[in-house]
VMD Tcl script that builds the backbone (N, CA, C; Angstrom):
set m [mol new atoms 252]
animate dup $m
set s [atomselect $m all]
$s set {name element resname resid chain x y z} {
  {N N UNK 1 A -72.568 9.727 -73.528}
  {CA C UNK 1 A -71.282 9.176 -73.156}
  {C C UNK 1 A -71.141 7.963 -72.996}
  {N N UNK 2 A -72.193 6.719 -72.588}
  {CA C UNK 2 A -71.827 5.469 -72.278}
  {C C UNK 2 A -71.371 5.249 -73.664}
  {N N UNK 3 A -72.461 5.400 -74.737}
  {CA C UNK 3 A -71.828 5.063 -76.276}
  {C C UNK 3 A -70.738 4.919 -76.753}
  {N N UNK 4 A -70.183 6.558 -76.591}
  {CA C UNK 4 A -68.234 6.361 -76.606}
  {C C UNK 4 A -67.536 5.662 -75.677}
  {N N UNK 5 A -68.219 5.331 -74.507}
  {CA C UNK 5 A -67.187 4.167 -73.982}
  {C C UNK 5 A -67.150 3.287 -74.655}
  {N N UNK 6 A -68.114 2.698 -75.052}
  {CA C UNK 6 A -68.521 1.302 -75.857}
  {C C UNK 6 A -67.319 1.450 -77.699}
  {N N UNK 7 A -67.717 2.185 -77.954}
  {CA C UNK 7 A -66.950 2.501 -79.089}
  {C C UNK 7 A -65.335 1.935 -78.514}
  {N N UNK 8 A -64.868 2.929 -77.735}
  {CA C UNK 8 A -63.665 2.790 -77.576}
  {C C UNK 8 A -63.473 1.389 -77.361}
  {N N UNK 9 A -64.022 1.045 -75.881}
  {CA C UNK 9 A -64.205 -0.162 -76.131}
  {C C UNK 9 A -63.769 -1.387 -76.799}
  {N N UNK 10 A -64.774 -1.168 -77.623}
  {CA C UNK 10 A -64.492 -2.106 -78.892}
  {C C UNK 10 A -63.183 -1.941 -79.680}
  {N N UNK 11 A -62.736 -0.881 -79.861}
  {CA C UNK 11 A -61.231 -0.723 -80.588}
  {C C UNK 11 A -60.228 -1.422 -79.835}
  {N N UNK 12 A -60.424 -1.018 -78.620}
  {CA C UNK 12 A -59.237 -1.519 -77.466}
  {C C UNK 12 A -59.292 -3.352 -77.721}
  {N N UNK 13 A -60.881 -3.678 -77.471}
  {CA C UNK 13 A -60.573 -5.193 -77.595}
  {C C UNK 13 A -59.767 -5.941 -79.152}
  {N N UNK 14 A -60.202 -4.631 -80.195}
  {CA C UNK 14 A -60.171 -5.013 -81.473}
  {C C UNK 14 A -58.560 -5.473 -81.297}
  {N N UNK 15 A -57.969 -4.376 -80.668}
  {CA C UNK 15 A -56.160 -4.383 -81.206}
  {C C UNK 15 A -55.621 -5.088 -80.170}
  {N N UNK 16 A -56.298 -5.822 -78.819}
  {CA C UNK 16 A -55.597 -6.046 -77.758}
  {C C UNK 16 A -54.960 -7.320 -77.692}
  {N N UNK 17 A -54.548 -7.861 -78.876}
  {CA C UNK 17 A -53.759 -9.163 -79.016}
  {C C UNK 17 A -52.844 -8.570 -79.776}
  {N N UNK 18 A -52.608 -7.653 -80.313}
  {CA C UNK 18 A -51.461 -6.537 -80.572}
  {C C UNK 18 A -50.778 -5.858 -79.906}
  {N N UNK 19 A -51.216 -5.296 -78.568}
  {CA C UNK 19 A -50.520 -4.218 -77.683}
  {C C UNK 19 A -50.245 -4.979 -76.456}
  {N N UNK 20 A -49.501 -4.456 -76.056}
  {CA C UNK 20 A -48.934 -4.713 -74.199}
  {C C UNK 20 A -50.170 -4.589 -73.408}
  {N N UNK 21 A -50.344 -5.805 -72.543}
  {CA C UNK 21 A -51.055 -5.527 -71.416}
  {C C UNK 21 A -51.239 -4.059 -70.848}
  {N N UNK 22 A -49.582 -3.474 -70.555}
  {CA C UNK 22 A -49.479 -2.084 -69.901}
  {C C UNK 22 A -50.766 -1.083 -71.136}
  {N N UNK 23 A -50.375 -1.152 -72.365}
  {CA C UNK 23 A -51.152 -0.205 -73.595}
  {C C UNK 23 A -52.741 -0.433 -73.131}
  {N N UNK 24 A -52.968 -2.101 -72.778}
  {CA C UNK 24 A -54.677 -2.143 -72.814}
  {C C UNK 24 A -55.045 -1.973 -71.638}
  {N N UNK 25 A -54.363 -2.115 -70.599}
  {CA C UNK 25 A -54.853 -1.649 -68.816}
  {C C UNK 25 A -54.991 -0.161 -69.372}
  {N N UNK 26 A -53.999 0.838 -69.308}
  {CA C UNK 26 A -53.817 2.174 -69.808}
  {C C UNK 26 A -55.129 2.714 -70.132}
  {N N UNK 27 A -55.395 1.776 -71.424}
  {CA C UNK 27 A -56.595 2.283 -71.969}
  {C C UNK 27 A -57.998 2.272 -71.551}
  {N N UNK 28 A -58.253 0.745 -70.816}
  {CA C UNK 28 A -59.508 0.647 -70.275}
  {C C UNK 28 A -59.419 1.602 -68.912}
  {N N UNK 29 A -58.301 2.226 -68.302}
  {CA C UNK 29 A -58.260 2.456 -67.438}
  {C C UNK 29 A -58.988 4.618 -67.544}
  {N N UNK 30 A -58.411 5.146 -68.285}
  {CA C UNK 30 A -58.634 6.353 -69.391}
  {C C UNK 30 A -59.934 6.107 -69.620}
  {N N UNK 31 A -60.578 5.045 -70.123}
  {CA C UNK 31 A -62.427 5.204 -70.324}
  {C C UNK 31 A -62.973 4.831 -69.549}
  {N N UNK 32 A -62.445 3.812 -68.423}
  {CA C UNK 32 A -63.648 4.103 -66.847}
  {C C UNK 32 A -63.585 5.322 -66.500}
  {N N UNK 33 A -62.663 6.237 -66.326}
  {CA C UNK 33 A -62.340 7.922 -65.941}
  {C C UNK 33 A -62.965 8.427 -66.741}
  {N N UNK 34 A -63.260 8.023 -68.105}
  {CA C UNK 34 A -64.576 8.656 -69.020}
  {C C UNK 34 A -63.903 9.744 -69.732}
  {N N UNK 35 A -62.347 9.059 -69.994}
  {CA C UNK 35 A -61.809 10.204 -70.939}
  {C C UNK 35 A -61.944 9.199 -72.201}
  {N N UNK 36 A -62.979 9.037 -72.657}
  {CA C UNK 36 A -62.591 7.864 -73.791}
  {C C UNK 36 A -62.131 9.015 -74.961}
  {N N UNK 37 A -61.479 10.426 -75.500}
  {CA C UNK 37 A -61.239 10.495 -76.262}
  {C C UNK 37 A -59.160 10.457 -75.936}
  {N N UNK 38 A -58.844 10.860 -74.913}
  {CA C UNK 38 A -57.858 10.250 -74.206}
  {C C UNK 38 A -57.312 9.025 -74.924}
  {N N UNK 39 A -58.111 7.845 -74.384}
  {CA C UNK 39 A -58.060 6.761 -74.691}
  {C C UNK 39 A -57.746 6.413 -76.112}
  {N N UNK 40 A -58.528 6.756 -76.503}
  {CA C UNK 40 A -58.850 6.881 -78.519}
  {C C UNK 40 A -57.428 7.496 -78.883}
  {N N UNK 41 A -56.865 8.660 -78.318}
  {CA C UNK 41 A -55.436 9.062 -78.980}
  {C C UNK 41 A -54.244 8.226 -78.793}
  {N N UNK 42 A -54.340 8.001 -77.620}
  {CA C UNK 42 A -53.414 6.728 -77.019}
  {C C UNK 42 A -53.120 5.936 -77.786}
  {N N UNK 43 A -54.263 5.537 -77.889}
  {CA C UNK 43 A -54.419 3.848 -78.535}
  {C C UNK 43 A -53.916 3.938 -80.119}
  {N N UNK 44 A -54.621 5.192 -80.793}
  {CA C UNK 44 A -53.939 4.932 -82.072}
  {C C UNK 44 A -52.868 5.587 -82.136}
  {N N UNK 45 A -52.054 6.406 -81.312}
  {CA C UNK 45 A -50.243 6.204 -80.745}
  {C C UNK 45 A -49.933 4.823 -81.054}
  {N N UNK 46 A -50.307 4.451 -80.106}
  {CA C UNK 46 A -50.185 2.741 -79.516}
  {C C UNK 46 A -49.918 1.643 -80.939}
  {N N UNK 47 A -50.975 1.995 -81.532}
  {CA C UNK 47 A -51.453 1.088 -82.223}
  {C C UNK 47 A -50.042 1.373 -83.964}
  {N N UNK 48 A -50.123 2.708 -84.008}
  {CA C UNK 48 A -48.413 3.070 -84.898}
  {C C UNK 48 A -47.296 2.821 -84.295}
  {N N UNK 49 A -47.072 3.090 -83.221}
  {CA C UNK 49 A -46.020 2.340 -82.606}
  {C C UNK 49 A -45.568 1.660 -82.272}
  {N N UNK 50 A -46.676 0.969 -82.552}
  {CA C UNK 50 A -46.271 -0.835 -82.352}
  {C C UNK 50 A -46.247 -1.190 -83.971}
  {N N UNK 51 A -46.496 -1.108 -84.777}
  {CA C UNK 51 A -46.342 -1.101 -86.023}
  {C C UNK 51 A -47.601 -1.876 -86.742}
  {N N UNK 52 A -48.452 -1.588 -86.082}
  {CA C UNK 52 A -49.551 -2.512 -86.221}
  {C C UNK 52 A -50.475 -2.240 -87.518}
  {N N UNK 53 A -51.082 -2.212 -88.589}
  {CA C UNK 53 A -51.173 -2.098 -89.838}
  {C C UNK 53 A -52.841 -2.234 -89.594}
  {N N UNK 54 A -53.428 -1.172 -90.242}
  {CA C UNK 54 A -54.973 -1.407 -90.074}
  {C C UNK 54 A -55.215 -1.893 -91.444}
  {N N UNK 55 A -56.504 -2.581 -91.419}
  {CA C UNK 55 A -57.060 -2.966 -93.034}
  {C C UNK 55 A -57.939 -1.872 -93.239}
  {N N UNK 56 A -58.585 -1.818 -94.335}
  {CA C UNK 56 A -59.539 -0.393 -94.884}
  {C C UNK 56 A -60.677 -0.453 -93.933}
  {N N UNK 57 A -60.528 -1.678 -93.492}
  {CA C UNK 57 A -62.326 -1.940 -92.706}
  {C C UNK 57 A -62.037 -1.461 -90.800}
  {N N UNK 58 A -60.632 -1.784 -90.467}
  {CA C UNK 58 A -60.645 -1.305 -89.255}
  {C C UNK 58 A -60.422 0.367 -89.462}
  {N N UNK 59 A -59.859 0.989 -90.078}
  {CA C UNK 59 A -59.532 2.517 -90.421}
  {C C UNK 59 A -60.613 2.786 -90.653}
  {N N UNK 60 A -61.714 2.569 -91.398}
  {CA C UNK 60 A -62.925 3.047 -91.020}
  {C C UNK 60 A -63.797 3.034 -90.379}
  {N N UNK 61 A -63.783 1.999 -88.992}
  {CA C UNK 61 A -64.121 1.942 -87.876}
  {C C UNK 61 A -63.512 3.018 -86.914}
  {N N UNK 62 A -62.181 3.554 -87.466}
  {CA C UNK 62 A -61.594 4.012 -86.244}
  {C C UNK 62 A -61.819 5.563 -86.789}
  {N N UNK 63 A -62.154 5.627 -88.151}
  {CA C UNK 63 A -62.915 7.021 -88.336}
  {C C UNK 63 A -63.833 7.506 -88.066}
  {N N UNK 64 A -64.887 6.770 -87.835}
  {CA C UNK 64 A -66.265 6.559 -87.416}
  {C C UNK 64 A -65.926 7.456 -86.066}
  {N N UNK 65 A -65.268 6.361 -85.143}
  {CA C UNK 65 A -65.427 6.848 -83.933}
  {C C UNK 65 A -64.343 8.290 -83.622}
  {N N UNK 66 A -63.667 8.522 -84.690}
  {CA C UNK 66 A -62.775 9.842 -84.272}
  {C C UNK 66 A -63.837 10.753 -84.367}
  {N N UNK 67 A -64.563 10.682 -85.704}
  {CA C UNK 67 A -65.784 11.531 -85.977}
  {C C UNK 67 A -66.859 11.760 -85.078}
  {N N UNK 68 A -67.072 10.893 -84.310}
  {CA C UNK 68 A -68.061 10.706 -83.190}
  {C C UNK 68 A -67.597 11.750 -81.989}
  {N N UNK 69 A -66.604 11.456 -81.545}
  {CA C UNK 69 A -65.592 12.017 -80.723}
  {C C UNK 69 A -65.622 12.897 -80.990}
  {N N UNK 70 A -65.368 14.193 -82.321}
  {CA C UNK 70 A -64.601 14.975 -82.684}
  {C C UNK 70 A -63.206 14.895 -82.334}
  {N N UNK 71 A -62.183 14.298 -82.644}
  {CA C UNK 71 A -61.136 14.097 -82.560}
  {C C UNK 71 A -60.622 14.675 -83.952}
  {N N UNK 72 A -59.279 15.675 -83.950}
  {CA C UNK 72 A -58.971 16.274 -84.968}
  {C C UNK 72 A -58.649 15.281 -86.078}
  {N N UNK 73 A -58.264 14.934 -87.011}
  {CA C UNK 73 A -57.570 14.414 -88.093}
  {C C UNK 73 A -56.320 14.001 -87.979}
  {N N UNK 74 A -55.502 14.621 -87.450}
  {CA C UNK 74 A -54.205 14.509 -87.583}
  {C C UNK 74 A -53.895 13.826 -86.396}
  {N N UNK 75 A -54.789 13.125 -85.122}
  {CA C UNK 75 A -54.724 12.045 -84.074}
  {C C UNK 75 A -54.857 11.008 -84.772}
  {N N UNK 76 A -55.182 10.471 -85.862}
  {CA C UNK 76 A -55.740 9.004 -86.015}
  {C C UNK 76 A -55.625 9.007 -87.838}
  {N N UNK 77 A -55.367 10.104 -88.750}
  {CA C UNK 77 A -55.434 9.623 -89.650}
  {C C UNK 77 A -54.196 9.212 -90.603}
  {N N UNK 78 A -52.925 9.082 -89.665}
  {CA C UNK 78 A -51.933 8.396 -90.078}
  {C C UNK 78 A -51.906 6.821 -89.681}
  {N N UNK 79 A -52.930 6.463 -89.215}
  {CA C UNK 79 A -53.407 4.787 -89.561}
  {C C UNK 79 A -54.011 4.738 -90.830}
  {N N UNK 80 A -54.006 5.502 -91.764}
  {CA C UNK 80 A -54.832 4.925 -93.069}
  {C C UNK 80 A -53.492 4.066 -93.780}
  {N N UNK 81 A -54.596 2.801 -94.049}
  {CA C UNK 81 A -53.572 1.938 -94.453}
  {C C UNK 81 A -53.056 2.192 -96.202}
  {N N UNK 82 A -54.115 2.787 -96.902}
  {CA C UNK 82 A -53.555 3.529 -97.918}
  {C C UNK 82 A -52.158 4.523 -97.916}
  {N N UNK 83 A -51.551 5.191 -96.931}
  {CA C UNK 83 A -50.558 6.109 -96.494}
  {C C UNK 83 A -49.681 5.116 -96.061}
  {N N UNK 84 A -49.663 3.802 -95.529}
  {CA C UNK 84 A -48.738 3.306 -95.019}
  {C C UNK 84 A -47.474 2.623 -95.502}
}
mol reanalyze $m
mol bondsrecalc $m
mol representation Tube
mol addrep $m
């Protein structure tokens, strides 16, 4: 599970400059509580809600994390830059 935490934490750090302090704090709290999947799903929603566009590499990273955590595609595929 520790590697999952690191993957999601890396994603939080990558987007922290585009998210609110509250978004980042909530994600970090969920990660600390062992709720990486919820943190990831919430983070994807916040990225979308804030109108943040992902690069193809960022989306590839999101996809890798999602597949590692076995998160349903409907929870993250909307971030695909080819469909935005």
